[in-house]
C-alpha positions as CSV (number, residue, x, y, z in Angstrom):
1,M,89.0,133.7,67.2
2,P,90.4,133.7,70.9
3,E,90.0,130.4,72.9
4,P,87.3,130.5,75.6
5,R,88.6,131.6,79.0
6,V,88.9,128.5,81.4
7,P,87.0,128.8,84.9
8,Q,89.2,128.8,87.7
9,R,86.4,128.2,90.2
10,P,86.4,124.8,91.8
11,L,84.3,122.2,90.2
12,L,82.9,121.2,93.8
13,P,82.5,123.3,96.8
14,L,84.7,122.1,99.7
15,S,81.7,120.6,101.3
16,L,81.4,118.1,98.5
17,A,85.1,118.1,97.6
18,L,85.9,116.4,101.1
19,P,83.6,113.7,100.9
20,A,84.5,113.0,97.3
21,A,88.1,112.8,98.4
22,A,86.9,110.4,101.1
23,M,85.2,108.2,98.6
24,A,88.4,108.5,96.4
25,A,90.4,106.9,99.3
26,L,87.9,104.1,99.7
27,L,87.8,103.1,96.2
28,M,91.5,103.4,95.7
29,N,92.1,100.9,98.8
30,L,89.8,98.4,97.2
31,S,91.8,98.4,93.9
32,Y,94.7,96.9,96.0
33,P,94.7,93.5,97.7
34,S,92.9,91.8,99.0
35,T,89.8,93.1,97.2
36,A,92.1,93.9,94.2
37,V,89.4,95.3,92.1
38,W,92.0,97.0,89.7
39,V,89.6,99.1,87.7
40,L,88.4,101.0,90.8
41,A,91.8,102.9,90.6
42,F,90.5,104.7,87.8
43,P,87.3,106.3,89.3
44,A,89.1,107.0,92.4
45,T,91.9,108.9,90.6
46,A,89.2,110.8,88.8
47,L,87.3,111.8,92.1
48,L,90.6,113.3,93.7
49,L,91.5,115.4,90.7
50,V,87.9,116.6,90.3
51,A,88.0,117.5,94.0
52,L,91.2,119.4,93.6
53,I,90.6,121.3,90.3
54,G,90.2,125.1,91.0
55,R,91.0,124.9,94.6
56,R,93.5,127.2,96.4
57,A,96.3,125.6,98.2
58,G,94.4,125.7,101.6
59,G,91.5,123.8,99.9
60,A,93.8,121.4,98.2
61,L,95.7,120.8,101.5
62,A,92.4,119.9,103.3
63,V,91.3,117.5,100.3
64,G,94.6,115.9,100.1
65,L,94.7,115.4,103.9
66,V,91.2,113.7,104.0
67,Y,92.5,111.3,100.9
68,G,95.9,110.4,102.2
69,V,95.2,109.8,105.8
70,L,92.1,107.8,104.9
71,F,93.6,106.0,102.1
72,F,96.7,105.2,103.9
73,G,94.8,104.4,107.2
74,L,92.9,101.7,105.3
75,L,95.7,100.4,103.1
76,V,98.3,99.8,106.0
77,S,95.9,99.0,108.8
78,F,97.9,95.9,109.2
79,T,100.6,97.8,111.2
80,S,98.1,97.7,114.2
81,R,98.1,94.1,114.2
82,Y,100.5,93.6,117.3
83,L,101.5,97.0,118.1
84,G,98.3,98.7,118.5
85,P,96.7,101.9,117.0
86,L,99.7,104.3,117.7
87,P,102.3,103.2,114.9
88,W,99.4,102.8,112.6
89,A,97.8,106.4,113.3
90,A,101.4,107.8,112.9
91,L,102.3,106.3,109.6
92,S,98.9,107.0,108.4
93,V,98.9,110.7,109.2
94,L,102.6,111.1,108.4
95,E,101.9,109.7,104.7
96,G,98.7,111.6,104.6
97,V,100.4,114.9,105.4
98,L,103.1,114.2,103.0
99,T,100.3,113.4,100.2
100,A,98.3,116.5,101.0
101,V,101.6,118.8,100.8
102,A,102.5,116.9,97.5
103,V,98.9,117.3,95.8
104,I,99.1,121.2,96.1
105,L,101.3,121.2,93.1
106,I,98.4,119.2,91.1
107,T,96.0,122.1,91.9
108,L,98.4,124.7,90.9
109,A,99.1,123.0,87.8
110,Y,95.3,123.1,87.2
111,R,95.2,127.0,88.0
112,W,98.5,128.1,86.0
113,M,98.6,125.8,83.0
114,P,95.5,126.8,81.2
115,R,96.5,130.6,82.1
116,A,100.0,130.0,80.5
117,F,98.7,127.9,77.4
118,P,95.2,128.9,76.7
119,S,94.8,126.9,73.6
120,V,92.2,124.0,73.6
121,W,94.6,121.6,72.6
122,A,97.2,122.4,75.2
123,R,94.4,122.4,77.9
124,L,93.6,118.9,76.6
125,L,97.0,117.4,76.3
126,L,99.5,119.4,78.0
127,L,97.6,119.8,81.2
128,P,97.0,116.2,81.8
129,A,100.5,115.3,81.1
130,V,101.5,117.8,83.7
131,V,99.2,116.5,86.1
132,A,100.0,112.8,85.5
133,A,103.7,113.8,86.1
134,L,103.3,115.6,89.3
135,W,101.4,112.7,90.4
136,V,104.3,110.4,89.8
137,G,106.2,113.0,91.4
138,R,104.3,112.7,94.4
139,E,104.7,109.0,94.6
140,V,108.6,109.4,94.4
141,F,108.4,111.9,97.0
142,V,106.3,110.0,99.5
143,G,108.6,106.9,98.5
144,S,111.7,108.4,99.2
145,W,111.4,110.6,102.4
146,P,111.8,110.6,105.2
147,Y,113.9,107.7,106.5
148,G,114.1,106.2,103.0
149,G,110.4,106.8,102.2
150,F,107.5,104.1,102.0
151,P,107.0,103.4,98.2
152,W,104.1,101.0,99.2
153,A,101.1,102.8,97.6
154,R,102.1,103.5,94.0
155,L,99.4,103.6,91.7
156,G,100.9,101.3,89.2
157,M,101.2,98.7,91.6
158,S,97.6,98.1,92.0
159,Q,97.5,96.6,88.5
160,A,99.3,93.5,89.2
161,E,96.6,91.3,88.1
162,S,95.1,93.5,85.4
163,P,95.8,93.6,81.6
164,L,97.6,96.8,82.2
165,A,100.5,95.4,84.1
166,H,102.4,94.5,81.0
167,V,103.0,98.3,80.5
168,A,105.2,98.2,83.3
169,S,107.7,95.9,81.3
170,W,108.1,98.9,78.8
171,T,107.8,101.9,81.1
172,G,108.4,100.7,84.7
173,V,105.9,101.1,87.5
174,S,106.2,105.0,87.4
175,G,105.5,105.1,83.6
176,L,102.3,102.9,84.2
177,S,101.2,105.3,87.0
178,F,101.7,108.2,84.5
179,L,99.6,106.7,81.8
180,M,96.9,105.9,84.1
181,V,96.6,109.4,85.6
182,F,97.0,110.7,82.1
183,L,94.2,108.9,80.8
184,V,91.9,110.0,83.7
185,A,92.9,113.7,83.2
186,L,92.3,113.6,79.8
187,V,88.7,112.2,80.1
188,I,88.1,114.8,82.6
189,Q,89.2,117.6,80.4
190,V,86.9,116.1,77.6
191,V,84.0,116.4,79.6
192,R,85.1,119.5,81.6
193,E,85.2,121.7,78.3
194,R,82.5,119.4,76.3
195,L,85.2,118.4,73.9
196,W,83.3,115.3,72.8
197,R,81.7,117.5,70.2
198,R,85.1,117.5,68.4
199,P,85.8,113.9,67.3
200,A,89.7,114.8,67.1
201,A,89.6,115.5,70.7
202,L,88.7,111.9,71.4
203,I,91.8,110.4,69.6
204,A,94.3,110.9,72.7
205,P,92.0,109.1,75.2
206,V,91.3,106.2,72.9
207,V,94.9,105.9,71.9
208,V,96.0,105.6,75.7
209,T,93.3,103.3,76.5
210,V,94.4,101.1,73.8
211,V,98.0,101.2,74.8
212,L,97.0,100.4,78.3
213,L,95.0,97.4,77.4
214,L,96.8,95.9,74.4
215,T,100.6,96.5,75.1
216,P,102.3,93.0,75.0
217,L,104.9,91.9,77.6
218,F,108.3,93.0,76.7
219,P,110.1,90.1,75.1
220,T,112.9,88.4,77.0
221,T,114.9,85.1,76.3
222,T,114.5,81.9,77.8
223,S,117.9,80.7,79.2
224,G,117.3,77.5,81.0
225,S,115.7,76.3,84.1
226,L,116.8,75.9,88.0
227,R,115.1,73.6,90.2
228,I,114.1,75.4,93.2
229,A,112.7,74.4,96.4
230,A,111.1,76.9,98.7
231,V,110.0,76.0,102.0
232,Q,107.4,77.9,104.2
233,G,107.9,76.6,107.9
234,N,105.1,78.5,109.5
235,G,107.1,78.8,112.4
236,P,107.0,81.2,115.5
237,S,108.7,83.9,113.5
238,G,106.8,87.0,115.0
239,Y,108.2,89.5,117.5
240,F,105.9,88.5,120.1
241,D,105.6,84.7,119.2
242,E,106.5,82.3,122.0
243,R,109.4,80.3,121.1
244,E,111.9,77.6,122.4
245,P,115.7,77.4,121.3
246,Y,116.0,76.2,117.8
247,S,112.2,76.4,117.1
248,L,112.4,78.2,113.6
249,I,115.0,75.8,112.2
250,D,113.0,73.0,113.7
251,A,110.0,74.3,111.8
252,Q,111.8,74.8,108.5
253,T,113.4,71.4,108.9
254,D,110.1,69.6,109.4
255,A,108.6,71.3,106.2
256,T,112.0,70.5,104.4
257,E,111.9,66.7,105.0
258,P,109.6,65.9,101.9
259,L,112.2,67.3,99.8
260,Y,114.8,64.5,100.8
261,G,115.6,62.5,97.9
262,E,114.3,65.1,95.3
263,D,116.2,66.6,92.6
264,V,117.0,70.1,93.8
265,D,119.3,72.9,92.4
266,L,118.6,75.6,95.3
267,L,116.9,75.4,98.5
268,V,115.3,78.5,99.6
269,W,114.1,79.4,103.2
270,P,112.4,82.7,104.0
271,E,113.4,85.8,105.9
272,G,113.9,84.9,109.8
273,S,114.1,81.3,109.0
274,L,117.0,80.8,111.3
275,D,117.1,81.1,115.3
276,F,120.8,82.5,115.7
277,D,123.5,83.8,113.6
278,P,125.1,80.8,112.0
279,F,128.2,82.6,111.8
280,Q,128.6,82.6,115.5
281,S,126.7,79.3,116.3
282,D,128.2,76.1,115.6
283,S,125.4,73.9,116.2
284,L,123.2,76.0,113.9
285,A,125.9,75.8,111.2
286,R,126.0,72.0,111.3
287,R,122.5,71.6,111.2
288,M,122.2,74.0,108.0
289,S,125.0,71.9,106.5
290,A,123.4,68.6,107.2
291,I,120.2,69.8,105.5
292,A,122.1,71.1,102.6
293,S,123.7,67.7,102.3
294,R,120.3,65.7,102.8
295,V,118.7,67.9,99.9
296,G,121.9,67.8,97.7
297,A,121.8,71.4,97.0
298,P,122.8,74.7,98.5
299,L,120.7,76.4,101.2
300,L,119.6,80.0,101.0
301,A,118.7,81.1,104.5
302,N,118.4,84.3,106.4
303,A,119.1,85.4,110.0
304,A,120.2,88.5,112.1
305,T,123.8,88.5,111.9
306,E,126.5,90.7,113.5
307,R,129.8,91.8,112.0
308,D,132.3,94.2,113.6
309,G,129.8,95.3,116.2
310,L,127.0,96.2,113.6
311,F,123.8,94.1,113.1
312,Y,122.4,93.0,109.6
313,N,119.6,91.2,108.2
314,T,121.4,88.9,106.3
315,S,120.7,86.2,103.4
316,M,123.6,83.6,103.0
317,L,124.1,80.7,100.8
318,W,125.1,77.7,102.8
319,T,126.4,74.2,101.5
320,E,127.2,71.1,103.1
321,E,130.8,72.4,103.6
322,G,129.3,75.4,105.3
323,A,129.1,79.1,104.4
324,D,130.4,79.6,100.7
325,G,130.9,83.2,101.5
326,Q,128.0,84.7,99.5
327,V,125.9,87.1,101.6
328,H,123.4,89.8,101.0
329,D,122.5,92.3,103.5
330,K,118.9,93.9,103.6
331,R,119.3,97.1,101.8
332,H,116.7,99.1,103.5
333,P,116.0,98.3,107.0
334,V,112.4,99.2,108.1
335,P,112.4,102.5,110.3
336,F,110.6,101.7,113.7
337,G,110.5,98.1,112.8
338,E,114.4,97.1,112.3
339,Y,116.0,100.2,113.7
340,V,114.9,103.6,115.3
341,P,115.9,106.8,113.6
342,D,116.3,109.5,116.0
343,R,115.8,107.2,118.8
344,A,116.4,109.6,121.8
345,F,113.5,112.0,120.3
346,F,111.0,109.1,119.6
347,N,111.9,107.5,122.9
348,A,110.8,110.6,124.7
349,L,107.3,110.5,122.8
350,A,106.6,106.5,123.2
351,P,109.2,105.0,125.4
352,D,107.2,101.7,125.8
353,L,107.1,101.3,121.9
354,I,110.6,102.5,121.3
355,G,111.9,100.2,123.9
356,L,110.7,97.0,121.9
357,I,113.2,97.7,119.4
358,Q,116.4,96.9,120.9
359,R,118.6,95.8,117.9
360,E,119.4,98.4,115.1
361,Y,120.0,96.9,111.9
362,T,122.7,98.6,109.5
363,P,121.7,99.0,105.8
364,G,123.7,96.7,103.4
365,S,126.0,97.4,100.9
366,N,126.7,94.2,99.1
367,P,125.1,93.3,95.8
368,P,121.7,91.7,95.8
369,V,122.7,88.6,93.8
370,I,124.3,85.3,94.4
371,D,125.8,82.9,92.0
372,V,124.3,79.2,92.1
373,D,126.4,77.0,89.7
374,G,126.7,79.7,87.1
375,V,123.2,81.1,87.5
376,K,122.7,84.7,89.0
377,V,119.9,84.9,91.5
378,G,118.7,88.3,92.3
379,L,117.5,88.9,95.8
380,A,115.2,91.2,97.8
381,I,114.7,90.7,101.6
382,C,111.1,91.4,102.7
383,F,110.1,95.2,102.0
384,D,113.3,95.6,99.9
385,V,110.8,94.6,97.1
386,I,109.2,97.9,96.9
387,Y,112.6,99.9,96.4
388,D,113.4,100.1,92.7
389,D,117.2,100.3,93.3
390,V,117.3,96.9,94.9
391,I,115.6,95.3,92.1
392,S,117.7,97.3,89.3
393,E,120.9,96.5,90.8
394,G,120.1,92.7,90.8
395,M,119.2,93.0,87.2
396,A,122.2,95.0,86.2
397,D,124.2,92.3,87.8
398,G,122.8,89.7,85.6
399,A,120.0,88.0,87.6
400,E,118.2,85.2,85.5
401,V,115.6,84.8,88.3
402,L,114.5,86.6,91.3
403,V,113.9,85.2,95.0
404,F,112.3,87.3,97.3
405,Q,112.6,86.2,101.1
406,T,110.0,87.7,103.3
407,N,108.5,87.1,107.1
408,N,105.1,88.2,107.3
409,A,104.6,86.7,110.7
410,D,103.9,90.0,112.4
411,F,100.9,90.5,110.1
412,R,99.0,87.2,110.5
413,G,95.5,87.5,109.8
414,T,95.8,90.7,107.7
415,N,96.1,91.4,103.9
416,E,99.9,92.5,104.2
417,N,101.1,89.4,102.6
418,L,98.8,89.6,99.7
419,Q,99.8,93.3,99.2
420,Q,103.4,92.3,99.3
421,L,102.8,89.4,96.9
422,A,101.1,92.0,94.3
423,V,104.4,93.9,94.4
424,A,106.3,90.6,93.8
425,R,104.0,89.7,91.0
426,M,104.7,93.3,89.3
427,R,108.4,92.8,89.6
428,A,108.1,89.7,87.6
429,I,106.3,91.4,84.9
430,E,108.5,94.7,85.1
431,T,111.8,92.6,84.9
432,G,110.9,89.6,82.8
433,R,111.9,87.2,85.2
434,S,110.5,84.5,87.2
435,V,109.8,85.2,90.9
436,V,110.0,82.9,94.0
437,N,108.3,84.6,96.9
438,I,108.9,82.6,99.9
439,S,107.2,83.8,103.4
440,T,107.7,82.3,106.9
441,V,104.0,82.0,107.3
442,G,102.7,82.7,103.6
443,T,101.3,83.4,101.2
444,S,104.2,82.0,99.2
445,Q,104.2,81.5,95.2
446,V,106.4,80.9,92.4
447,I,105.3,83.4,89.5
448,R,106.2,83.4,85.8
449,A,107.7,86.2,84.1
450,D,104.2,87.0,82.8
451,G,102.8,87.3,86.3
452,T,100.6,84.1,86.4
453,T,101.0,81.7,89.2
454,V,102.9,78.6,88.8
455,S,102.3,76.9,92.3
456,S,101.3,78.5,95.7
457,L,101.3,77.8,99.5
458,D,98.3,79.4,101.5
459,A,99.0,81.7,104.6
460,G,99.1,79.6,107.9
461,K,100.3,76.4,106.4
462,A,103.6,74.7,106.5
463,G,104.8,73.2,103.1
464,A,107.5,73.2,100.3
465,L,107.3,74.2,96.6
466,L,109.4,72.6,94.3
467,E,109.3,73.8,90.7
468,D,111.6,74.0,87.4
469,V,111.7,77.7,87.6
470,E,112.2,79.2,84.2
471,L,115.5,81.4,83.6
472,R,115.5,84.3,81.5
473,S,118.1,86.8,79.9
474,G,117.7,90.3,78.4
475,L,116.7,93.3,80.2
476,T,113.3,94.7,79.5
477,A,112.7,98.5,78.6
478,G,111.0,99.0,81.9
479,V,114.3,97.9,83.6
480,V,116.5,99.9,81.3
481,L,114.2,103.0,80.5
482,G,112.2,102.8,83.6
483,P,114.5,104.8,85.9
484,W,114.9,107.4,83.3
485,I,111.4,107.7,82.6
486,Q,110.7,108.2,86.2
487,V,113.5,110.9,86.4
488,L,111.8,112.8,83.3
489,L,108.5,112.7,84.8
490,V,109.6,114.1,88.2
491,W,111.6,116.9,87.1
492,G,109.8,117.5,83.7
493,G,106.5,118.1,85.9
494,L,108.1,120.4,88.1
495,G,109.8,122.1,85.4
496,A,106.5,122.5,83.2
497,L,104.7,123.8,86.4
498,A,107.4,126.4,87.2
499,F,107.5,127.5,83.5
500,G,103.7,127.7,83.4
501,W,103.6,129.9,86.5
502,L,106.2,132.2,84.9
503,R,104.3,132.4,81.5
504,A,101.1,132.9,83.4
505,R,102.2,135.8,85.3
506,R,103.5,137.5,82.1
507,R,100.3,136.9,80.4
């Protein structure tokens, strides 16, 4: 008996699809910090997919634009904190347009795949798999282009405090995104085709739900501990903060004083913790050496540095004898924050804003890892935490613990610091490593490898954390297989869509 023909008309008229996309954006935003109602990511995904099913390219573009602009506008509203609405609007519209273009492929999958593979089981399993793979492809696309991309809003990252987070230790964050969308698309197909009448059709969504909820953390091995002190100075470290010479190191020093006389293996200060380049300021260098001496441990600090006429965002290890030669430069400077791509073009559009960014940071190329008495410490500076390549390289170099230095001063009073902290928590789970996330102004935390919090400093308060941070060895499947899973999903989704188009034409 031939399979029933799948209707190709939209599930929702455009007059309802656009409000559905807007509601999807609102719910998706609530799944991220500071609200962090992680379960809302599922109905948000469902609403967007339902709004896309059966649409032509133009309708899909409109649905994607409403969803993308509103979602990013809500999620990254912190970008308007100091610079006003223009950068916020520009980023939201850009990411919204990229999202809108990418979701057209999902609409095409709903159109072509049932024609190419009309059996009920292909529609139940293959179609949701292709849709989920294309969703991951959209995340990779938006997170990679232009100017290095903005991988801030990956679906898997919304699950930092949910029981689903452990899946990332097996599949990586992209694998978690895939399984979440796959489950939603499965349920949509079961409802859409009334397959609840076939008990066998319910096996797949039940299995995926069990996998998401009950997957244990990938095991890694305890290899000791490192007594780490992390200091949140709450100094005037923002672009527009009024400051006196040495005010940053003064604030950090004051907050470090309670650690004098304590047993410390590594002292960590955040990004932007120094007023000047210590390699070109003898007075600053002497103060850093004195602090390292009084604490009795090397100091990991951060400053803007200059080498061969180029500027870098640099973390350096400093001892009582001075610099020990270990430095790491930020790998992904923030466009329009730390450098201006195509400066002449954008300066013509907004000269006042572009003129504020005088220093052009150069991307670093040195490894994101330092050695502290034989212990490898993986590093990521501020927004580098959202880029997989930085984390993967540190793990490949043998990192037993991760230290993330950040400066959230330009986003005081917003939830940006909590969003970034959630990313740090997911990195702990994904890599099976403890994380020390230290900010200039907070929120700072020491996080266990299972994502639970050891200790914390609230935003807007100076203070210090001192913990015996657990070291761990062994690579998780998320670290080893995660990048390959991502590649497989991106190209597998595109390949399946192309094959479906060819097969549908022949049929």
